[in-house]
C-alpha positions, 0 to 999 in steps of 0.5 A: 772183716769181723772174722779177721778182727776176732782172730787177731783179738784172740791171738790166732794168726790165719793159716796163710799168714803163718805159712808165709812167715814160716817160708820167709823164716826158712829162707832167711835161715838158708841165706844166713847159713850160705853167708856163714859158709862163704865167710868161713871158706874165705877165712880158711883160705886167708889163713892158708895164704897167711901161712904160705907168706910166713914160710916165704918170709922165713925162707928169705931169711927174715924173722917173722916174729919181729915187730915190723913183720908180725902182721905182714903175712896176714896183710899180704894174704888179704892184699893178694885176695883183693888183687885177685878178686876177679876170680869171684866175679862174673860178667853176668852178675854186673851186666844183667840189669844194665843192658838197654834197647836203644836205636843207636848205631854210632861208635861208643868209646870209653877211654883211659880206664885205669887198670891194675893186674898181676903178671902171672909169670912173676906175680909183680904188677903191670898197670896202665889204661884200657880203651874200649869201643863198641858199635851198638846193634840195638843194644847199649850198656851202662858206661860204668859197666865197661870199666867193671868188665876191665876190673873183673879180668884185670883182678886176676893173674894175667898176661896182657895179651889174654886180658885184652882178648877176654875184655873184648870177647866178654863185651861181644858176647854180652851185647852182640854188637856190630863190632868191639875194639879194645886197646891196652897200654901198660907198664910191666914191673917185671921189665922195670924192677928186674930183667932188662930194667927198662923204665920207660918201656910200655906194652900195647895190645889190641883186639878188633872184632866185627866191623872194627876188624873188617872196616878200616875206616871204623878202626881208624875212627876208634884209634883216632878217638882213643889214642889220638892217631 
């Protein structure tokens, strides 16, 4: 105790303390450099997308210098990056700390999950609701995480068929349940604003895995709970 007191009074810091501070400082520097690098990369991408939108507006016959369009290319660039932010996210990131051991073997259903996506064929929106069920096999997941899974895959350029399968497969791989079921109901603006222009048309897709595929009673239970059928 006397030694430590003396070193502190003399302004001398013990070697292990100095080493710890040095390591922490280097870690902080690395984190800052990594953060700065990522921010710089995002800004570069935003700038490139902004220029592309400026070109599109010009080719459509618009004057990009007029007041109403001065910041439109930048706004559109940032909006597109938000619409497709799912490319920067992974299932592992959101589910790692939210899977729990639980002796529950009845169907879990989360229904009416809002989703918004972009059709990869025309870059116009499709939106609707997702209904998810899984049959636990000694593991359960935080319910909000199912909505996050939908968000990750819907915030990409998509077709509804693939989106439905990706959601089901991700849950199946992460939880290893006895079964997974996903149904998506969505309206596609490529059918409403252009093309056939059918305002009330909805597309329904489904993927059934495990017991939901092989057991008709389990499948019917899900459809009854989720869709009221």
